[in-house]
ZADO-1210 file (C-alpha; in nm, 4 decimals, padded with zeros to 6 digits):
<atoms>
<atom x="11.1537" y="08.7274" z="08.9788" code="MET" pos="1"/>
<atom x="10.9356" y="08.4618" z="09.1593" code="LYS" pos="2"/>
<atom x="10.6272" y="08.3162" z="09.0344" code="VAL" pos="3"/>
<atom x="10.3351" y="08.2707" z="09.2779" code="ASP" pos="4"/>
<atom x="09.9622" y="08.1320" z="09.2672" code="ALA" pos="5"/>
<atom x="09.6534" y="08.2451" z="09.4246" code="GLU" pos="6"/>
<atom x="09.3016" y="08.0611" z="09.5243" code="ILE" pos="7"/>
<atom x="08.9538" y="08.1547" z="09.5567" code="ALA" pos="8"/>
<atom x="08.7933" y="07.8711" z="09.7216" code="VAL" pos="9"/>
<atom x="08.4149" y="07.7817" z="09.7885" code="ALA" pos="10"/>
<atom x="08.4892" y="07.6932" z="10.1249" code="SER" pos="11"/>
<atom x="08.7953" y="07.7708" z="10.3682" code="PRO" pos="12"/>
<atom x="08.8523" y="07.3998" z="10.4129" code="GLY" pos="13"/>
<atom x="08.9626" y="07.3610" z="10.0586" code="GLU" pos="14"/>
<atom x="09.2826" y="07.5828" z="10.1288" code="ALA" pos="15"/>
<atom x="09.5089" y="07.3120" z="10.3021" code="ALA" pos="16"/>
<atom x="09.4877" y="07.0948" z="09.9872" code="ALA" pos="17"/>
<atom x="09.5416" y="07.3541" z="09.7515" code="LEU" pos="18"/>
<atom x="09.8172" y="07.4667" z="09.9479" code="ALA" pos="19"/>
<atom x="09.9934" y="07.1373" z="09.9391" code="GLY" pos="20"/>
<atom x="09.9580" y="07.1106" z="09.5592" code="LYS" pos="21"/>
<atom x="10.0915" y="07.4507" z="09.5254" code="ALA" pos="22"/>
<atom x="10.4273" y="07.3686" z="09.7045" code="GLU" pos="23"/>
<atom x="10.4573" y="07.0616" z="09.5104" code="GLU" pos="24"/>
<atom x="10.4095" y="07.2263" z="09.1636" code="ASP" pos="25"/>
<atom x="10.7250" y="07.4598" z="09.2934" code="GLY" pos="26"/>
<atom x="10.5335" y="07.8055" z="09.3350" code="PHE" pos="27"/>
<atom x="10.7147" y="08.0545" z="09.5524" code="ASP" pos="28"/>
<atom x="10.4045" y="08.1842" z="09.7231" code="CYS" pos="29"/>
<atom x="10.0410" y="08.1006" z="09.7559" code="LEU" pos="30"/>
<atom x="09.8337" y="08.4168" z="09.8124" code="TRP" pos="31"/>
<atom x="09.4650" y="08.4449" z="09.9536" code="ILE" pos="32"/>
<atom x="09.2273" y="08.7301" z="09.9450" code="ASN" pos="33"/>
<atom x="08.9401" y="08.8669" z="10.1491" code="GLU" pos="34"/>
<atom x="08.6167" y="08.8478" z="09.9447" code="THR" pos="35"/>
<atom x="08.3630" y="08.5648" z="10.0710" code="LYS" pos="36"/>
<atom x="08.5736" y="08.4130" z="10.3469" code="HIS" pos="37"/>
<atom x="08.8573" y="08.5258" z="10.5835" code="ASP" pos="38"/>
<atom x="09.1639" y="08.4867" z="10.4436" code="PRO" pos="39"/>
<atom x="09.3560" y="08.4416" z="10.7680" code="PHE" pos="40"/>
<atom x="09.1685" y="08.1113" z="10.8570" code="VAL" pos="41"/>
<atom x="09.2801" y="07.9828" z="10.5070" code="GLN" pos="42"/>
<atom x="09.6446" y="08.0886" z="10.5889" code="ILE" pos="43"/>
<atom x="09.6267" y="07.9143" z="10.9212" code="ALA" pos="44"/>
<atom x="09.5165" y="07.5854" z="10.7222" code="LEU" pos="45"/>
<atom x="09.7835" y="07.5921" z="10.4499" code="ALA" pos="46"/>
<atom x="10.0582" y="07.6618" z="10.7107" code="ALA" pos="47"/>
<atom x="09.9553" y="07.3144" z="10.8530" code="GLY" pos="48"/>
<atom x="09.9889" y="07.1552" z="10.5217" code="SER" pos="49"/>
<atom x="10.2958" y="07.2958" z="10.4122" code="THR" pos="50"/>
<atom x="10.6773" y="07.3227" z="10.5002" code="ARG" pos="51"/>
<atom x="10.8661" y="07.5894" z="10.2196" code="LYS" pos="52"/>
<atom x="10.6047" y="07.7721" z="10.0274" code="ILE" pos="53"/>
<atom x="10.5413" y="08.1441" z="10.1487" code="ALA" pos="54"/>
<atom x="10.1743" y="08.2338" z="10.2429" code="LEU" pos="55"/>
<atom x="10.0081" y="08.5937" z="10.1962" code="GLY" pos="56"/>
<atom x="09.7098" y="08.7747" z="10.2122" code="THR" pos="57"/>
<atom x="09.6336" y="08.9527" z="09.8854" code="SER" pos="58"/>
<atom x="09.4784" y="09.1488" z="10.0337" code="ILE" pos="59"/>
<atom x="09.3405" y="09.1494" z="10.3872" code="ALA" pos="60"/>
<atom x="09.1284" y="09.4498" z="10.4912" code="LEU" pos="61"/>
<atom x="09.3202" y="09.7146" z="10.6797" code="ALA" pos="62"/>
<atom x="09.0732" y="09.9494" z="10.7604" code="PHE" pos="63"/>
<atom x="08.8095" y="09.7010" z="10.9237" code="THR" pos="64"/>
<atom x="09.0230" y="09.6152" z="11.1917" code="ARG" pos="65"/>
<atom x="09.2369" y="09.7709" z="11.4573" code="SER" pos="66"/>
<atom x="09.6165" y="09.7719" z="11.3937" code="PRO" pos="67"/>
<atom x="09.6605" y="09.5901" z="11.7299" code="THR" pos="68"/>
<atom x="09.4086" y="09.3159" z="11.6211" code="THR" pos="69"/>
<atom x="09.6096" y="09.2952" z="11.2936" code="LEU" pos="70"/>
<atom x="09.9512" y="09.2577" z="11.4815" code="ALA" pos="71"/>
<atom x="09.7848" y="08.9643" z="11.6912" code="TYR" pos="72"/>
<atom x="09.6908" y="08.7800" z="11.3892" code="THR" pos="73"/>
<atom x="09.9925" y="08.8177" z="11.2158" code="ALA" pos="74"/>
<atom x="10.2219" y="08.7370" z="11.5007" code="TRP" pos="75"/>
<atom x="10.0246" y="08.4049" z="11.5546" code="ASP" pos="76"/>
<atom x="10.0299" y="08.3134" z="11.1600" code="LEU" pos="77"/>
<atom x="10.4021" y="08.3858" z="11.1194" code="GLN" pos="78"/>
<atom x="10.4721" y="08.1512" z="11.4387" code="ASP" pos="79"/>
<atom x="10.2717" y="07.8865" z="11.3040" code="VAL" pos="80"/>
<atom x="10.4152" y="07.8892" z="10.9625" code="SER" pos="81"/>
<atom x="10.7555" y="07.9335" z="11.1025" code="LYS" pos="82"/>
<atom x="10.8231" y="08.2592" z="10.9105" code="GLY" pos="83"/>
<atom x="10.6944" y="08.2257" z="10.5828" code="ARG" pos="84"/>
<atom x="10.3844" y="08.4581" z="10.6456" code="PHE" pos="85"/>
<atom x="10.3437" y="08.7676" z="10.4450" code="ILE" pos="86"/>
<atom x="10.0764" y="09.0418" z="10.5696" code="LEU" pos="87"/>
<atom x="09.9329" y="09.1946" z="10.2410" code="GLY" pos="88"/>
<atom x="09.6818" y="09.4863" z="10.3352" code="LEU" pos="89"/>
<atom x="09.4784" y="09.6689" z="10.1047" code="GLY" pos="90"/>
<atom x="09.2053" y="09.9676" z="10.1811" code="SER" pos="91"/>
<atom x="08.9076" y="09.8964" z="09.9987" code="GLN" pos="92"/>
<atom x="08.7088" y="10.1614" z="09.8649" code="VAL" pos="93"/>
<atom x="08.4582" y="10.4228" z="10.0616" code="LYS" pos="94"/>
<atom x="08.1409" y="10.2774" z="09.9654" code="GLY" pos="95"/>
<atom x="08.2479" y="09.9103" z="10.0877" code="HIS" pos="96"/>
<atom x="08.4039" y="10.0593" z="10.4238" code="ILE" pos="97"/>
<atom x="08.1170" y="10.3017" z="10.5119" code="GLU" pos="98"/>
<atom x="07.8099" y="10.0823" z="10.3711" code="ARG" pos="99"/>
<atom x="07.9342" y="09.6941" z="10.3916" code="ARG" pos="100"/>
<atom x="08.1389" y="09.7383" z="10.7105" code="PHE" pos="101"/>
<atom x="07.9802" y="10.0484" z="10.8875" code="GLY" pos="102"/>
<atom x="08.3248" y="10.1988" z="10.9376" code="MET" pos="103"/>
<atom x="08.4470" y="10.5501" z="10.9007" code="ARG" pos="104"/>
<atom x="08.6184" y="10.6566" z="10.5909" code="TRP" pos="105"/>
<atom x="08.9461" y="10.8263" z="10.6089" code="GLU" pos="106"/>
<atom x="09.2431" y="10.9732" z="10.3776" code="PRO" pos="107"/>
<atom x="09.3321" y="10.5838" z="10.2446" code="PRO" pos="108"/>
<atom x="09.7087" y="10.6587" z="10.1979" code="ALA" pos="109"/>
<atom x="09.8248" y="10.8514" z="10.5274" code="PRO" pos="110"/>
<atom x="09.5980" y="10.6069" z="10.7261" code="LYS" pos="111"/>
<atom x="09.7503" y="10.2859" z="10.5415" code="MET" pos="112"/>
<atom x="10.0987" y="10.4228" z="10.6493" code="LYS" pos="113"/>
<atom x="09.9866" y="10.4856" z="11.0115" code="ASP" pos="114"/>
<atom x="09.8426" y="10.1204" z="11.0131" code="VAL" pos="115"/>
<atom x="10.2032" y="09.9782" z="10.9298" code="VAL" pos="116"/>
<atom x="10.3729" y="10.2060" z="11.1558" code="LEU" pos="117"/>
<atom x="10.1232" y="10.1317" z="11.4469" code="ALA" pos="118"/>
<atom x="10.1832" y="09.7370" z="11.3573" code="LEU" pos="119"/>
<atom x="10.5522" y="09.7586" z="11.3570" code="ARG" pos="120"/>
<atom x="10.5571" y="09.9449" z="11.7439" code="ALA" pos="121"/>
<atom x="10.3106" y="09.6572" z="11.8569" code="VAL" pos="122"/>
<atom x="10.5473" y="09.3842" z="11.7236" code="TRP" pos="123"/>
<atom x="10.8673" y="09.5555" z="11.8648" code="GLU" pos="124"/>
<atom x="10.7071" y="09.5947" z="12.1845" code="SER" pos="125"/>
<atom x="10.6165" y="09.1871" z="12.2192" code="TRP" pos="126"/>
<atom x="10.9653" y="09.0813" z="12.0890" code="GLN" pos="127"/>
<atom x="11.1987" y="09.3133" z="12.2638" code="THR" pos="128"/>
<atom x="10.9666" y="09.4131" z="12.5753" code="GLY" pos="129"/>
<atom x="10.9967" y="09.7884" z="12.4967" code="THR" pos="130"/>
<atom x="10.7133" y="10.0037" z="12.6228" code="ARG" pos="131"/>
<atom x="10.4523" y="10.0407" z="12.3714" code="LEU" pos="132"/>
<atom x="10.4246" y="10.4170" z="12.2809" code="ASP" pos="133"/>
<atom x="10.2685" y="10.4951" z="11.9240" code="TYR" pos="134"/>
<atom x="10.1533" y="10.8327" z="11.8566" code="ASN" pos="135"/>
<atom x="10.0317" y="10.8693" z="11.4855" code="GLY" pos="136"/>
<atom x="09.7742" y="11.0742" z="11.3125" code="ARG" pos="137"/>
<atom x="09.5007" y="10.8056" z="11.3437" code="PHE" pos="138"/>
<atom x="09.6270" y="10.5592" z="11.6140" code="PHE" pos="139"/>
<atom x="09.7588" y="10.6107" z="11.9596" code="HIS" pos="140"/>
<atom x="09.8577" y="10.3033" z="12.1159" code="LEU" pos="141"/>
<atom x="10.0105" y="10.3022" z="12.5072" code="ASP" pos="142"/>
<atom x="09.8887" y="10.0148" z="12.6771" code="LEU" pos="143"/>
<atom x="10.0217" y="09.6589" z="12.6588" code="MET" pos="144"/>
<atom x="10.0253" y="09.5072" z="12.9794" code="THR" pos="145"/>
<atom x="10.2080" y="09.1645" z="13.0330" code="PRO" pos="146"/>
<atom x="09.8730" y="08.9557" z="13.0498" code="PHE" pos="147"/>
<atom x="09.8190" y="09.0708" z="12.7005" code="PHE" pos="148"/>
<atom x="10.1473" y="09.0288" z="12.5700" code="THR" pos="149"/>
<atom x="10.2427" y="08.6978" z="12.3510" code="PRO" pos="150"/>
<atom x="10.5961" y="08.5543" z="12.3852" code="ASN" pos="151"/>
<atom x="10.8679" y="08.6387" z="12.1513" code="PRO" pos="152"/>
<atom x="10.8778" y="08.4502" z="11.8103" code="ILE" pos="153"/>
<atom x="11.1780" y="08.3184" z="11.6014" code="GLU" pos="154"/>
<atom x="11.0790" y="08.4981" z="11.3264" code="HIS" pos="155"/>
<atom x="10.9641" y="08.8396" z="11.4121" code="PRO" pos="156"/>
<atom x="11.0281" y="09.0522" z="11.1225" code="THR" pos="157"/>
<atom x="10.7110" y="09.0196" z="10.9420" code="ILE" pos="158"/>
<atom x="10.6681" y="09.1480" z="10.5802" code="PRO" pos="159"/>
<atom x="10.3873" y="09.3883" z="10.4956" code="VAL" pos="160"/>
<atom x="10.2792" y="09.4285" z="10.1644" code="TYR" pos="161"/>
<atom x="10.0327" y="09.7159" z="10.0668" code="ILE" pos="162"/>
<atom x="09.7878" y="09.7211" z="09.7707" code="ALA" pos="163"/>
<atom x="09.8681" y="10.0340" z="09.5602" code="ALA" pos="164"/>
<atom x="09.7056" y="10.1578" z="09.2437" code="VAL" pos="165"/>
<atom x="09.7553" y="10.5496" z="09.2323" code="ASN" pos="166"/>
<atom x="10.0938" y="10.7378" z="09.3221" code="GLU" pos="167"/>
<atom x="10.0041" y="10.8126" z="09.6860" code="GLY" pos="168"/>
<atom x="09.9729" y="10.4686" z="09.7785" code="MET" pos="169"/>
<atom x="10.2902" y="10.3715" z="09.5805" code="CYS" pos="170"/>
<atom x="10.4766" y="10.6428" z="09.7698" code="LYS" pos="171"/>
<atom x="10.3336" y="10.5165" z="10.1123" code="VAL" pos="172"/>
<atom x="10.4915" y="10.1729" z="10.0326" code="GLY" pos="173"/>
<atom x="10.8017" y="10.2952" z="09.9363" code="GLY" pos="174"/>
<atom x="10.8506" y="10.4576" z="10.2480" code="MET" pos="175"/>
<atom x="10.7079" y="10.1874" z="10.4943" code="VAL" pos="176"/>
<atom x="10.6227" y="09.8591" z="10.3034" code="ALA" pos="177"/>
<atom x="10.8274" y="09.5571" z="10.2275" code="GLU" pos="178"/>
<atom x="10.6283" y="09.5142" z="09.9158" code="GLY" pos="179"/>
<atom x="10.3341" y="09.6473" z="09.6876" code="ILE" pos="180"/>
<atom x="10.0709" y="09.4442" z="09.5745" code="HIS" pos="181"/>
<atom x="09.9715" y="09.5963" z="09.2277" code="VAL" pos="182"/>
<atom x="09.6346" y="09.5752" z="09.0919" code="HIS" pos="183"/>
<atom x="09.5758" y="09.3419" z="08.7894" code="PRO" pos="184"/>
<atom x="09.4169" y="09.6289" z="08.6140" code="PHE" pos="185"/>
<atom x="09.7699" y="09.7578" z="08.5191" code="HIS" pos="186"/>
<atom x="09.9602" y="09.7961" z="08.1926" code="THR" pos="187"/>
<atom x="10.3355" y="09.7391" z="08.1312" code="ALA" pos="188"/>
<atom x="10.3689" y="10.1115" z="08.0765" code="LYS" pos="189"/>
<atom x="10.2107" y="10.2123" z="08.3795" code="TYR" pos="190"/>
<atom x="10.4206" y="10.0193" z="08.6039" code="LEU" pos="191"/>
<atom x="10.7110" y="10.1769" z="08.4007" code="ARG" pos="192"/>
<atom x="10.5903" y="10.5394" z="08.4450" code="GLU" pos="193"/>
<atom x="10.3969" y="10.5546" z="08.7321" code="VAL" pos="194"/>
<atom x="10.4081" y="10.2844" z="08.9840" code="VAL" pos="195"/>
<atom x="10.7895" y="10.2233" z="08.9952" code="ARG" pos="196"/>
<atom x="10.8624" y="10.6012" z="08.9880" code="PRO" pos="197"/>
<atom x="10.6259" y="10.6889" z="09.3020" code="ALA" pos="198"/>
<atom x="10.7559" y="10.3744" z="09.4896" code="ILE" pos="199"/>
<atom x="11.1094" y="10.5022" z="09.4280" code="ALA" pos="200"/>
<atom x="11.0322" y="10.8576" z="09.5461" code="GLU" pos="201"/>
<atom x="10.8646" y="10.7329" z="09.8683" code="GLY" pos="202"/>
<atom x="11.1501" y="10.5050" z="09.9509" code="ALA" pos="203"/>
<atom x="11.4010" y="10.7881" z="09.8858" code="SER" pos="204"/>
<atom x="11.2061" y="11.0140" z="10.1368" code="LYS" pos="205"/>
<atom x="11.2785" y="10.7413" z="10.3744" code="ALA" pos="206"/>
<atom x="11.6297" y="10.6751" z="10.2926" code="SER" pos="207"/>
<atom x="11.5479" y="10.3559" z="10.1087" code="ARG" pos="208"/>
<atom x="11.6088" y="10.2153" z="09.7803" code="LYS" pos="209"/>
<atom x="11.3546" y="10.0728" z="09.5379" code="ILE" pos="210"/>
<atom x="11.5345" y="09.7571" z="09.5439" code="GLU" pos="211"/>
<atom x="11.3995" y="09.7489" z="09.9349" code="ASP" pos="212"/>
<atom x="11.0555" y="09.6839" z="09.8168" code="ILE" pos="213"/>
<atom x="10.9117" y="09.3823" z="09.6268" code="GLN" pos="214"/>
<atom x="10.6747" y="09.4665" z="09.3821" code="VAL" pos="215"/>
<atom x="10.4105" y="09.1843" z="09.3255" code="ALA" pos="216"/>
<atom x="10.1763" y="09.1975" z="09.0184" code="ALA" pos="217"/>
<atom x="09.8529" y="08.9869" z="08.9580" code="SER" pos="218"/>
<atom x="09.8177" y="08.9742" z="08.5772" code="VAL" pos="219"/>
<atom x="09.5138" y="08.9091" z="08.3465" code="PHE" pos="220"/>
<atom x="09.6140" y="08.5927" z="08.1485" code="ALA" pos="221"/>
<atom x="09.4088" y="08.4671" z="07.8731" code="ALA" pos="222"/>
<atom x="09.5242" y="08.1092" z="07.8850" code="VAL" pos="223"/>
<atom x="09.4145" y="07.7642" z="07.7584" code="GLY" pos="224"/>
<atom x="09.4898" y="07.4292" z="07.6180" code="GLY" pos="225"/>
<atom x="09.4341" y="07.5477" z="07.2402" code="SER" pos="226"/>
<atom x="09.4019" y="07.8748" z="07.0272" code="GLU" pos="227"/>
<atom x="09.0279" y="07.8714" z="07.0620" code="SER" pos="228"/>
<atom x="09.0353" y="07.8523" z="07.4082" code="GLU" pos="229"/>
<atom x="09.2984" y="08.0949" z="07.4591" code="VAL" pos="230"/>
<atom x="09.0615" y="08.3515" z="07.2530" code="GLU" pos="231"/>
<atom x="08.7511" y="08.2583" z="07.4438" code="ALA" pos="232"/>
<atom x="08.9181" y="08.3636" z="07.7662" code="VAL" pos="233"/>
<atom x="09.0608" y="08.6919" z="07.6182" code="LYS" pos="234"/>
<atom x="08.6971" y="08.7613" z="07.4889" code="GLU" pos="235"/>
<atom x="08.5679" y="08.7047" z="07.8415" code="ALA" pos="236"/>
<atom x="08.8218" y="08.9645" z="07.9760" code="MET" pos="237"/>
<atom x="08.6735" y="09.2283" z="07.7907" code="ARG" pos="238"/>
<atom x="08.4141" y="09.2350" z="08.0558" code="GLN" pos="239"/>
<atom x="08.6116" y="09.2184" z="08.3448" code="GLN" pos="240"/>
<atom x="08.8490" y="09.4952" z="08.2227" code="ILE" pos="241"/>
<atom x="08.5417" y="09.7119" z="08.1523" code="ALA" pos="242"/>
<atom x="08.4324" y="09.6369" z="08.5105" code="PHE" pos="243"/>
<atom x="08.7686" y="09.7736" z="08.6733" code="TYR" pos="244"/>
<atom x="08.7856" y="10.0523" z="08.4002" code="GLY" pos="245"/>
<atom x="08.4301" y="10.1898" z="08.5127" code="SER" pos="246"/>
<atom x="08.5924" y="10.2536" z="08.8854" code="THR" pos="247"/>
<atom x="08.7074" y="10.6056" z="08.9257" code="ARG" pos="248"/>
<atom x="08.9743" y="10.5202" z="09.1346" code="SER" pos="249"/>
<atom x="09.1498" y="10.3132" z="08.8366" code="TYR" pos="250"/>
<atom x="09.0934" y="10.5937" z="08.5952" code="LYS" pos="251"/>
<atom x="09.4694" y="10.7306" z="08.5624" code="LYS" pos="252"/>
<atom x="09.5862" y="10.3736" z="08.4108" code="VAL" pos="253"/>
<atom x="09.3190" y="10.4477" z="08.1087" code="LEU" pos="254"/>
<atom x="09.4466" y="10.8163" z="08.1136" code="GLU" pos="255"/>
<atom x="09.7972" y="10.7344" z="08.0697" code="LEU" pos="256"/>
<atom x="09.7356" y="10.5589" z="07.7519" code="HIS" pos="257"/>
<atom x="09.4757" y="10.8117" z="07.6319" code="GLY" pos="258"/>
<atom x="09.1621" y="10.6107" z="07.7333" code="TRP" pos="259"/>
<atom x="09.0166" y="10.8746" z="07.9386" code="GLY" pos="260"/>
<atom x="08.7152" y="10.9005" z="07.7630" code="ASP" pos="261"/>
<atom x="08.6481" y="10.5227" z="07.7501" code="VAL" pos="262"/>
<atom x="08.6730" y="10.5277" z="08.1493" code="GLY" pos="263"/>
<atom x="08.4267" y="10.8039" z="08.1591" code="GLU" pos="264"/>
<atom x="08.1543" y="10.6019" z="07.9467" code="ARG" pos="265"/>
<atom x="08.2182" y="10.3005" z="08.1336" code="LEU" pos="266"/>
<atom x="08.1580" y="10.4799" z="08.4420" code="HIS" pos="267"/>
<atom x="07.8611" y="10.6377" z="08.3065" code="SER" pos="268"/>
<atom x="07.7215" y="10.2887" z="08.2142" code="GLN" pos="269"/>
<atom x="07.8102" y="10.1219" z="08.5289" code="SER" pos="270"/>
<atom x="07.5746" y="10.3763" z="08.6888" code="LEU" pos="271"/>
<atom x="07.2756" y="10.2825" z="08.4710" code="LYS" pos="272"/>
<atom x="07.3393" y="09.9166" z="08.5120" code="GLY" pos="273"/>
<atom x="07.4338" y="09.8530" z="08.1438" code="GLU" pos="274"/>
<atom x="07.6827" y="09.5558" z="08.2270" code="TRP" pos="275"/>
<atom x="07.6344" y="09.3856" z="07.8922" code="ALA" pos="276"/>
<atom x="07.7281" y="09.6922" z="07.6809" code="ALA" pos="277"/>
<atom x="08.0239" y="09.7829" z="07.8763" code="MET" pos="278"/>
<atom x="08.2520" y="09.4935" z="07.7331" code="GLY" pos="279"/>
<atom x="08.2050" y="09.6469" z="07.3771" code="ARG" pos="280"/>
<atom x="08.4182" y="09.9562" z="07.4854" code="GLU" pos="281"/>
<atom x="08.7365" y="09.7847" z="07.5267" code="VAL" pos="282"/>
<atom x="08.8850" y="09.7725" z="07.2280" code="THR" pos="283"/>
<atom x="09.1547" y="09.5041" z="07.1035" code="ASP" pos="284"/>
<atom x="09.4319" y="09.7701" z="07.1558" code="ASP" pos="285"/>
<atom x="09.3288" y="09.7621" z="07.4920" code="MET" pos="286"/>
<atom x="09.3139" y="09.3901" z="07.5622" code="LEU" pos="287"/>
<atom x="09.6557" y="09.3630" z="07.4150" code="ASP" pos="288"/>
<atom x="09.7852" y="09.6310" z="07.6909" code="GLU" pos="289"/>
<atom x="09.6090" y="09.4684" z="07.9908" code="PHE" pos="290"/>
<atom x="09.6299" y="09.0628" z="07.9078" code="VAL" pos="291"/>
<atom x="09.8975" y="08.8320" z="07.8366" code="VAL" pos="292"/>
<atom x="09.7785" y="08.5199" z="07.6358" code="ARG" pos="293"/>
<atom x="09.9196" y="08.1770" z="07.5468" code="GLY" pos="294"/>
<atom x="09.8587" y="07.8234" z="07.6111" code="ASN" pos="295"/>
<atom x="10.0039" y="07.6870" z="07.9320" code="TRP" pos="296"/>
<atom x="10.3296" y="07.5293" z="07.7958" code="SER" pos="297"/>
<atom x="10.4263" y="07.8974" z="07.6797" code="GLU" pos="298"/>
<atom x="10.2503" y="08.1542" z="07.9049" code="ILE" pos="299"/>
<atom x="10.5049" y="08.1195" z="08.2006" code="GLY" pos="300"/>
<atom x="10.7878" y="08.2269" z="07.9687" code="SER" pos="301"/>
<atom x="10.5635" y="08.4980" z="07.7941" code="ILE" pos="302"/>
<atom x="10.4874" y="08.6567" z="08.1426" code="VAL" pos="303"/>
<atom x="10.8502" y="08.6210" z="08.2501" code="ALA" pos="304"/>
<atom x="10.9732" y="08.8049" z="07.9557" code="LYS" pos="305"/>
<atom x="10.6923" y="09.1069" z="07.9581" code="LYS" pos="306"/>
<atom x="10.7307" y="09.1779" z="08.3251" code="TYR" pos="307"/>
<atom x="11.1395" y="09.1243" z="08.3577" code="ALA" pos="308"/>
<atom x="11.2705" y="09.4392" z="08.5294" code="GLY" pos="309"/>
<atom x="10.9221" y="09.5607" z="08.6327" code="LEU" pos="310"/>
<atom x="10.8083" y="09.3239" z="08.9123" code="VAL" pos="311"/>
<atom x="10.9720" y="09.0913" z="09.1738" code="ASP" pos="312"/>
<atom x="10.6713" y="08.8413" z="09.1833" code="ARG" pos="313"/>
<atom x="10.4241" y="08.7555" z="08.9427" code="ILE" pos="314"/>
<atom x="10.0883" y="08.5550" z="08.9463" code="ARG" pos="315"/>
<atom x="09.7906" y="08.4942" z="08.7365" code="MET" pos="316"/>
<atom x="09.4591" y="08.6698" z="08.7922" code="TYR" pos="317"/>
<atom x="09.3326" y="08.2921" z="08.7973" code="LEU" pos="318"/>
<atom x="09.2264" y="08.0896" z="09.0876" code="PRO" pos="319"/>
<atom x="09.4988" y="07.8163" z="09.1447" code="PHE" pos="320"/>
<atom x="09.2742" y="07.4977" z="09.1276" code="ASP" pos="321"/>
<atom x="09.5618" y="07.2046" z="09.1281" code="GLY" pos="322"/>
<atom x="09.5299" y="07.1051" z="08.7638" code="ASP" pos="323"/>
<atom x="09.8671" y="06.9684" z="08.6090" code="ASP" pos="324"/>
<atom x="09.8804" y="07.2628" z="08.3423" code="ASN" pos="325"/>
<atom x="10.0009" y="07.4772" z="08.6473" code="TRP" pos="326"/>
<atom x="10.2916" y="07.2848" z="08.6771" code="LYS" pos="327"/>
<atom x="10.3630" y="07.3217" z="08.3335" code="THR" pos="328"/>
<atom x="10.3430" y="07.7060" z="08.3647" code="LEU" pos="329"/>
<atom x="10.5995" y="07.6976" z="08.6529" code="VAL" pos="330"/>
<atom x="10.8350" y="07.4913" z="08.4392" code="ASN" pos="331"/>
<atom x="10.7901" y="07.7364" z="08.1518" code="GLY" pos="332"/>
<atom x="10.8521" y="08.0365" z="08.3803" code="PHE" pos="333"/>
<atom x="11.1253" y="07.8401" z="08.5311" code="ARG" pos="334"/>
<atom x="11.3056" y="07.7853" z="08.1828" code="ALA" pos="335"/>
</atoms>
């Protein structure tokens, strides 16, 4: 299992220094998300300040860009990072795709499969000179003239990870991706009984093995320098879990544990804007399933033990800020 970090910056320019510190602290990969800033700009800056650490998106939005646009960006980032780039893609939800980006919403699992296969077709044409001729359900690509074709690169095999919560997207990941980004709104039971079997089923359909697919998980972590700090963070996470639990897309996680009624109440409260009341729906038993807790010197070991055999990469659902405590976490994980 590898230990990674993720950042969430106020300004893209912060990415370079944070990436250098993450590499110095011994993290295996630095992940950058797409919320307030373009993650690809940050990856480019991080590549210039590092030499060894892998750099990936967790995630970049797939359905707001064409496969060819994604292909160009990933190709260049793989080149400038000298083979350290991981393209992590996510679908987002219907409301954001339609109302924030003004794009058309289409069935996400089959469309994500089409995106990944189209990307690979474009990359193959660039690296080998073969004619581009991709015909999928959503994308048809057959034009790539020399003027628009970049040179071959030293590391043309770019890993693609896709974000998955439910079985359909997990199966797609098993069929076509190198990795799966597991949403932080998960439990060990959900990973064991839903996520991994679905990945394995998808892999089997494509004559692959689940070992061919890296499972990367972001983990809710209540961590601090003292017991009181840990408990304070844990309590604050009730609201975060309630927020995710109110989303219909994640209801199967709750249903697996017999908490489907909690999800319905959370959804109803969210529609009414009753955000403060929602945290009270999250019980201590639910917190124990969703959140790992401990001080900085022990949290790395706790996470490593809990997720052994379930995931291949782990990171805290906390933004890496370069504090010395993160080095302590890495050391505990390695031990």
